[in-house]
C-alpha positions as CSV (number, residue, x, y, z in Angstrom):
1,Y,0.1,0.0,0.0
2,V,1.2,3.3,-0.7
3,N,-0.4,6.2,1.1
4,P,-1.6,8.9,-1.2
5,E,-0.8,11.8,1.1
6,G,2.6,10.6,1.3
7,P,4.5,8.1,3.8
8,N,3.0,8.1,7.3
9,G,0.8,11.1,6.1
10,N,3.7,13.4,5.5
11,P,2.9,15.0,2.0
12,D,6.6,14.9,0.6
13,P,6.5,13.9,-3.1
14,M,10.1,12.9,-3.2
15,A,9.6,10.7,-0.1
16,A,6.5,9.1,-1.6
17,A,8.4,8.4,-4.6
18,V,10.5,6.1,-2.5
19,D,7.5,4.4,-1.2
20,I,5.7,3.8,-4.6
21,R,9.0,2.6,-6.2
22,E,9.6,0.0,-3.2
23,T,5.7,-1.0,-3.1
24,F,5.7,-1.5,-6.9
25,R,9.1,-3.6,-6.9
26,R,7.6,-5.9,-4.5
27,M,5.2,-6.8,-7.0
28,A,7.8,-7.2,-9.6
29,M,7.1,-3.9,-11.5
30,N,9.8,-1.7,-13.1
31,D,9.7,2.3,-13.0
32,V,8.1,2.4,-16.4
33,E,5.2,-0.1,-15.7
34,T,4.8,1.7,-12.2
35,A,4.5,5.2,-13.8
36,A,2.0,3.7,-16.7
37,L,-0.4,2.3,-14.0
38,I,-0.3,5.3,-12.0
39,V,-0.8,7.7,-14.9
40,G,-3.3,5.5,-16.7
41,G,-5.3,5.0,-13.6
42,H,-5.3,8.7,-12.9
43,T,-6.5,9.5,-16.3
44,F,-10.0,8.3,-15.0
45,G,-12.2,9.2,-12.1
46,K,-11.6,10.7,-8.7
47,T,-10.9,10.0,-5.0
48,H,-13.7,10.1,-2.7
49,G,-13.0,12.6,0.0
50,A,-16.2,14.3,0.8
51,G,-16.2,13.9,4.5
52,P,-13.6,12.8,7.3
53,A,-12.0,9.3,6.9
54,D,-12.9,8.5,10.5
55,L,-16.5,8.1,9.2
56,V,-15.7,5.1,7.2
57,G,-16.3,1.7,8.9
58,P,-14.0,-1.1,8.9
59,E,-12.8,-3.1,5.7
60,P,-15.2,-5.4,4.4
61,E,-13.2,-8.4,5.9
62,A,-13.2,-6.8,9.4
63,A,-17.0,-5.6,9.2
64,P,-19.8,-7.6,11.0
65,L,-20.9,-10.5,9.2
66,E,-24.0,-8.9,7.8
67,Q,-21.8,-6.2,6.3
68,M,-19.2,-8.2,4.6
69,G,-19.0,-8.2,1.0
70,L,-20.8,-4.9,0.8
71,G,-17.8,-2.6,0.8
72,W,-17.0,0.1,3.4
73,K,-19.9,1.4,5.2
74,S,-20.0,5.1,5.6
75,S,-21.8,7.2,8.1
76,Y,-21.4,10.6,6.1
77,G,-24.5,11.6,4.5
78,T,-26.0,9.0,2.3
79,G,-22.5,7.2,2.2
80,T,-22.6,7.0,-1.5
81,G,-22.1,9.6,-4.5
82,K,-21.5,12.9,-3.5
83,D,-21.2,11.7,0.1
84,A,-18.8,8.8,-0.5
85,I,-15.4,8.8,1.3
86,T,-12.5,6.3,1.5
87,T,-9.1,8.2,2.4
88,G,-10.8,11.6,3.0
89,I,-8.8,12.9,-0.3
90,E,-11.0,14.7,-2.8
91,V,-9.2,14.9,-5.9
92,V,-10.6,14.8,-9.7
93,W,-7.6,14.4,-11.7
94,T,-8.6,15.7,-15.1
95,N,-11.4,17.8,-17.1
96,T,-12.0,14.6,-18.9
97,P,-12.5,12.2,-16.2
98,T,-14.4,9.3,-18.2
99,K,-12.2,9.7,-21.2
100,W,-8.7,8.1,-22.3
101,D,-6.5,11.1,-23.2
102,N,-3.3,12.8,-22.0
103,S,-4.9,15.3,-19.6
104,F,-3.5,13.9,-16.5
105,L,0.0,14.7,-17.5
106,E,-0.7,17.8,-19.2
107,I,-2.4,19.1,-15.7
108,L,0.3,17.8,-13.6
109,Y,3.0,19.7,-15.8
110,G,0.7,22.4,-16.7
111,Y,0.5,24.1,-13.1
112,E,2.5,24.8,-10.0
113,W,1.1,23.2,-6.9
114,E,0.7,24.1,-3.5
115,L,-0.3,22.0,-0.5
116,T,-3.8,22.1,0.6
117,K,-6.5,20.1,2.7
118,S,-9.3,18.3,1.4
119,P,-13.0,19.0,2.6
120,A,-12.0,16.0,5.1
121,G,-9.0,17.5,6.4
122,A,-6.6,15.3,4.3
123,W,-3.4,16.4,2.4
124,Q,-3.6,17.2,-1.1
125,Y,-2.2,19.7,-3.6
126,T,-4.1,22.3,-5.6
127,A,-2.9,24.3,-8.6
128,K,-1.2,27.4,-7.0
129,D,-2.7,30.9,-6.8
130,G,-6.3,29.8,-8.1
131,A,-4.7,28.7,-11.5
132,G,-7.1,26.7,-13.6
133,A,-10.0,27.5,-11.2
134,G,-13.5,26.2,-12.6
135,T,-11.9,24.0,-15.3
136,I,-12.2,20.5,-13.5
137,P,-16.0,19.2,-13.7
138,D,-17.8,18.7,-10.7
139,P,-19.3,14.9,-11.0
140,F,-22.4,15.9,-9.2
141,G,-23.1,18.9,-11.3
142,G,-21.8,21.6,-9.1
143,P,-19.5,24.5,-10.1
144,G,-16.2,23.6,-11.8
145,R,-13.5,22.8,-9.4
146,S,-9.6,23.6,-9.2
147,P,-7.1,21.1,-10.6
148,T,-6.0,18.9,-7.7
149,M,-3.3,16.1,-7.3
150,L,-2.1,13.7,-4.6
151,A,1.3,13.7,-3.2
152,T,2.0,10.8,-5.0
153,D,1.0,12.3,-8.4
154,L,3.4,15.0,-7.9
155,S,6.1,12.1,-7.2
156,L,5.8,11.4,-10.9
157,R,7.1,15.1,-11.6
158,V,9.8,15.7,-8.9
159,D,11.5,12.2,-8.8
160,P,14.2,12.5,-11.5
161,I,13.4,8.9,-13.0
162,Y,9.7,9.1,-13.1
163,E,10.0,12.7,-14.3
164,R,12.1,11.7,-17.5
165,I,9.6,8.8,-18.1
166,T,6.4,10.9,-17.8
167,R,7.7,14.2,-19.4
168,R,8.5,11.8,-22.4
169,W,4.9,10.6,-22.5
170,L,3.6,14.2,-22.2
171,E,5.3,14.8,-25.5
172,H,4.5,11.1,-26.9
173,P,1.0,10.0,-25.5
174,E,1.0,7.1,-27.8
175,E,4.0,5.8,-25.8
176,L,1.8,6.0,-22.7
177,A,-0.9,4.0,-24.2
178,D,1.4,1.2,-25.2
179,E,3.0,1.1,-21.7
180,F,-0.2,1.3,-20.0
181,A,-1.6,-1.6,-22.1
182,K,1.6,-3.8,-21.3
183,A,1.5,-3.1,-17.7
184,W,-2.3,-3.6,-17.0
185,Y,-2.2,-6.9,-18.9
């Protein structure tokens, strides 16, 4: 497991890069495969941090028998949709979260980032000085959001090895698509 806020909740992207590399190497993945899976996975969707993570119940295996197999029970609002929480981080990575494209890398490299807190109080990064405000769609029809990233996302930009790999894909997105397909399967 890699903590998306950074090692032990320390939002340091360089320290997170060490964690990422170590964790993925345990699964026999090299740096290219690791970066491809992160970039490809974060091309889609969002995290779920509408409320405090302590309102999420135990993992399914530790839940009472009648709740096993139903996912994590949440006591925040309805517990689903706009009220869904897992880590407490609230990030929508791209302006096209349901489409395969290169926008994750364009956004990662297109902004400078500042450390902020999610609505639940978790560490995440937001585009500095309000840059890009309103450009990220709200999945529930609200006003547009600002670009946001995880500490672990910024690892792909600040770690020299991951940076070399991902910057190449920024310029050659077809290579990312090929590497993602190989790493995924």
